[in-house]
N, C-alpha and C positions, 0 to 999 in steps of 0.2 A: 554725836554719839558719846555717851558716857561709858568709858571703859572701866572694867573691873578685873583685877587680877586676883588670883587665889592665894597670894602670899605677899608679905611685906618684902621690900628690897633692902638688903643689908650688904655691907662690905664683905662679910664672911661668906655670903651666898649671893653673888651678883645675879641680877636678872638677865637671862640669856635670850637674845632676840636674833632671829634669822629672817632676812629679807629675801624673797624668792621671786624670780622671773623665769623666763624660758631658758636663755643661754648663759646668764650670769656674767654678761659683759657690758651691759648698759644700765638698765633700770635698777636692778637689785644692788650692784656694787655702788651705784650713785647714792641710793638710799642709805646703804651702810656707811659710806663716807660722810654724808651730810649728818646722819645721826651721831656718828663718832665725834664730829666737829662740835655739834651742839652740846653733847655730853661733856666734852673737854672744856668748852667755854664756861660751863656751869660748875666745873671742878667736881664732876660726878663719875669720873672714869672708873673708880673702884667699885661702883654700884652696878655696872653693866658689862656684859660680854656681848659683843656685836659681831655678826657674821652675815654672809650672803651666800646664796646658792642658786642653781638653775634646775628646772625640772627635766631638762634634756642634757645629753652628754656632748652636744655639738662643739663646745669650745673648751673642754677640759684643759686646765693648766694655762690658758691664755690670759694675758693682761686685759684690763678694762679697755673697752673701745676708745680709740684715740680722740674722737670727737667728744665723748663723755668726759674724758680726762681734761680736755682743753676747756670745756665749759665749766667744769667743777673748779679747775685751777683759777679761772677768771673770777670766781667767787671765793677764793681762798680755801678751797676744800681739796684735799689730796685723796686720790682713789688708788689704793695700793694693792688691792686684793687680786687673787688669781681665780679664774673660774673653776668651780667644782659642782658636782651634781648633788642635788638634794636626795636623801634616801631615808628609809624608815627609821634608822638610828637617830636621825635628827629630832624625831618626836620625843625621844628620851633626853636629848641634850638641851633642848630649848624650851623656854617657858612660853614664848610667843613667836609664832611664825606669821609673817606678813606677806601675802601674795600681791603681786603687782597688778594682776588682772583676773577676770573671772575664769579664763581658761586654765591658768596656773592654779587658781584656787581649787578648781574641780580636780585637777591632777593630784594636788596635795591631798585632798580629801579622799580620793580613791586609794592612795597609798596609806593613809591614816587608818582606815578600816578597823575601828574598834579601839585603837590606842587613845587613851584619854590624857596622857601626860602633858600635851601642849595645847595651847589655845591657838586657833587659826583664824585670822581676820584678813580682810582686804586692807591694803595700805591706805586707800582713800576713805576708809571708815574714820580716819582722823583728819580728813580734809573738809573743812566746813564749806568750801566753795565747790565741792564736787563729791559730796557724800556717797560713798560706795561705788563710784564710777571706776572704770579701769584707768590705770596709769597707761597712757598710750605708748605704743612702740615708737621710739624717736626716729627710726630709720625713714619713716614715711613723711616726715615733715622737714627734712633738710636741717640746717643749723638751727632754725627756729623750733623744730621739733625737739631737739636736744635741750634747748633753753627752756622750752615749755615744761618738759619732763623735770628738769632741775627745779623749776619754780614750784611745781606740784609737790615734788618730794620734800622740798624745804618746808613748805607750808604744812604738810602732813607730819613731818618730823617734829616741828615745833609743837604741834598739838599733842602728838604722841608723848613727847618728853614732859610736857605740861601735865598730862594726865598721869603718867607713871610717877612723876615726882611726888604726888600725893601719897604714894606707898613707900617712900624711902624713910627708913627708920635709922636714926643715928644711934649707934650702940654706946 
């Protein structure tokens, strides 16, 4: 998929991205951490604001799942966020909202209802190996499920950054 944003990305107005899953303790904070790491490695920190949220309130204030943290750390990625719930204000705060699966995408779109400020996409619309498929819930695959999710999110994040980099304008 060729992504198009409605504006250039500058240091003065960083591009704001929110990754969203159900509880905000596994997939979306892993995507947040991976994307932050990729941005940092490219020295583009000042061009992006990166966050994550969950469509439910199940885990408000909790740390990222211990297995997600363990897998991420084994790949040199820190997951430091705390769970928060996605809300309608986020459509005004973020340029791009990335849903981890079709169920969360549907929940986000119901909440969006006419608000046009943010673009909402599936995370795997940036995964050339699984275009527009869901990022699976890692709980059902044991440790391999968490590793698989990390791999999917890393691949998707690389393509996302590659495509967004085309819109970075140095002032």
